[in-house]
N, C-alpha and C positions, 0 to 999 in steps of 0.2 A: 545317531548318524547325522541328523540335521545339524546338531551342534558342531560336529566335526567339520562339515562343509562350510558352515558359517565362519568358523575360525580361519579357513583358508581363503575367505573372500578378498582379503587384501592382496592376494597373488593373482586374482583374475585380471584379464586384459580388458577391463571396462574403460570407458572414456575417462573417468576420473583418475583411474590408476595410470593410464597411459600418459595423461597430462602431468601427473606427479613424477613419473619416471623421466619424462623429457626435461622438466624443470630442474631436476637434480642430476642430469646427465653431465658427464665430463666434457662433452662436446657442445653443450648448450651455450648460447651467447650470454646467458645470464650467469654462467658459472664464473667464479672468481678467478679461475685460471686464465680464461680468455681476457678478463678485464685487466690483467697485468701486461697485456700487449701495449705497444707504444700508442697511446691515445692521440698524441699529436699527429703521428703519421696517418692514422685512420681519418682524422679530421681533415687533413690536407687532401687525401684521396677523394673525399666526398665533396670537395669544393672546386670551383672554377672548371667544372666539367673535366676533371682530371681522370686519366685512365685508371681503372681499378686493377692495377697490377702491383705485385709485390716483388721488389728487387732487394735481396739480402746483401748484395755486394756493396762495398763502401762507396765506390766511384759511380754515383747515380747518373751523372751526365754522360759518362762514357757509354753506359748500358742503355740509357734512353736513346742515344744516337744509334747504337747497334740495333736495337729493337725497331727503331724508325726505318732503318734501311733493310733489315732482314726479317723482321717479324718476331713475335714473342715465341713462337714454336721453335725457331732457330736458336733463340737464347736458351730455352729449356733443354734442347737437344745437346747443348755443349756439356751438360752435366758437370763433372769434376774438372773439365778442361777449360772452364771459364777464365781462370787466372792466366793460364798460358796464352789463351786467345787474346786477352786484354793486353798483355805485354807485347805480343807480336804486332797487334794493331797499332799500339802506341809508338813502337819503333818505326813502323811505316809512316805514321803521321809526321814524325820528326824528319825523316828523310825527305818527304814531300815539302814540308814547310821550310826546310833549309834552302830550297830553290825558289822560294816565294817571298823573299824578304821585302820586296817592293810592295807586294800586296799587304803584308803586315804593317808596313809603314803607313800605307793609305788608311788602314784601320786604327792607326795610332797604337800599334802593339809592337813589342820588342821580342825578337826571336829568342834571345837568351832567357827571358822570363817565361815565355810560353814553353820552351824546351824543359826548363826545370820543373814547371808545374805538371806537364804531361808525364814526365818520367818518374817523378819522386813524390807526387801528391795526387789527390783526387782532382780531376779536371775541373777547372772553374769556368765561369761563363765566358771569359776572354779567350781561353783556349778553345772552347766549343765554337766560338765565333770564327776563330782562325781555321779550325778543321772544317766546319761547314762551308767556309768560303772557298777552300781549295777543292772541296768535293762538289761545289756548285749546288749546294742545298740552301734553300730559303730558310731564314730563321726569324721567328718572332719571339722576342723576349720581353717580359713585362713583370712589373711589381705592382704594388698598390698605389704607387705614385708616378710611375713613368712607363713608357713603352718604347721599344726599338723594333724596327722592321727592316729586314734585308730581303727584298723581294725582286731580285734581278732575273730569276728564271721562271719558266712556265711550269712550275711544279708545286705540289702541296708542301707547305712549310712545316718545319719542325717547330712546335710551339712549346716554350718553356716558361713556366710561372715560378717566380721566387717568392716564397712565403717568408717575409722578413721576420715576423713574430716568432715563427718556429725554426727559422734558419734552414729551410728546406727547399730544394728544387723539385718541381713536379712537371711531368710531361702532360700536356693538355691536348685533348682531341680537337677542339675547335673553340673559337671565340668570335663573336660578331664584331664588326668594325665599330659599331655604336658602343658596345660594352667595353671594348679595348680603349677607346678614347675618353670614356667617362671618368672625369676627375683625374686624368693622367696626362703627364707632359710628354710630348713626342720628342725624343732625343736623337741626335745625329750619331753620337759615339757612345757606346756602352762604357768604354774606359773613362770618358770625360763627359758625363751627362749634362753638365752646365758649364758655360764659358766663364771667363773672369768677370768681375764686377764692372770693369770699365767698358765691357762689350755691350752693356745694356743701358737703355734709357729708363727713366722712372716709369714711363708708360708701359714699357716692355715687362718690367718686373711686376707691375700692377696686374697686367694681363695673365702672367704666369701664376700669380697668387690667386687670381680668380679661378683658373683651371684647377688648381690644387686645393681649393677651398680654404685658403689662408686669409684670415682676417687682417686687413691692412690698416685698420683703425687702432690707434694707440689709446684713444679715449673717444668720447662722443663727438668731438670736433676736430681732432688732430690725427693726421695719418702717420704711419710709420715712415721713417727716413729711408732713403735708397739702400743704404748699407744694412739697415735692420730688416728690410724686406728680403734682401739677398740672403742674409744669414738664415732667415726662416725657411726660405726655399731650399737651401743647401741641406739644412737639418731634415726637411721633409723627404727629400729624395735620396739621402745617404743611407 
């Protein structure tokens, strides 16, 4: 009888057996099934104070804006109606933007390009800027090399970070002013983050290089020429 029960010991719910069951579970984080998920997306969610939400829809910026305005619960409650909701909202955006061509011009955006992007592609950052402008929503957009702030209204801003390495947009909860400005260039227009070469003096470019941590020395004694500095800056922020 003793031998019978000892043979069944591997089925008892002891601490060692529970640990073994967990480690081999289909739902365990160590399981190979879960490791097949998009590692890049997981990495981005955990950086820059990004919201830990999963959006399976292709048009991330559209749904980030929707969730910003309506909440994540409202997004989930749409269920299978998400696509029709997305199309309806986009048609309304175009109707509104058609009457705001002056605003688009001030933002250095073209209505025809914005219309095509909204209706036939995933919304890009230029279209998001246009939409947030007509909705009077503050927008903070930043990458690892520059930042843009539209802060005209007394409201909490929508904050978007673009992960250039993984080519992904992420909605961010918050970012301090100090962190935002650290090694990033403040730009006036998202569409055109830097002016033409003739608009800058050598000292201006040297200052921008300092902000972006670009080495301006060609060798131990000689600095980069104006055009060379400009090209390095363009490469850094593009």
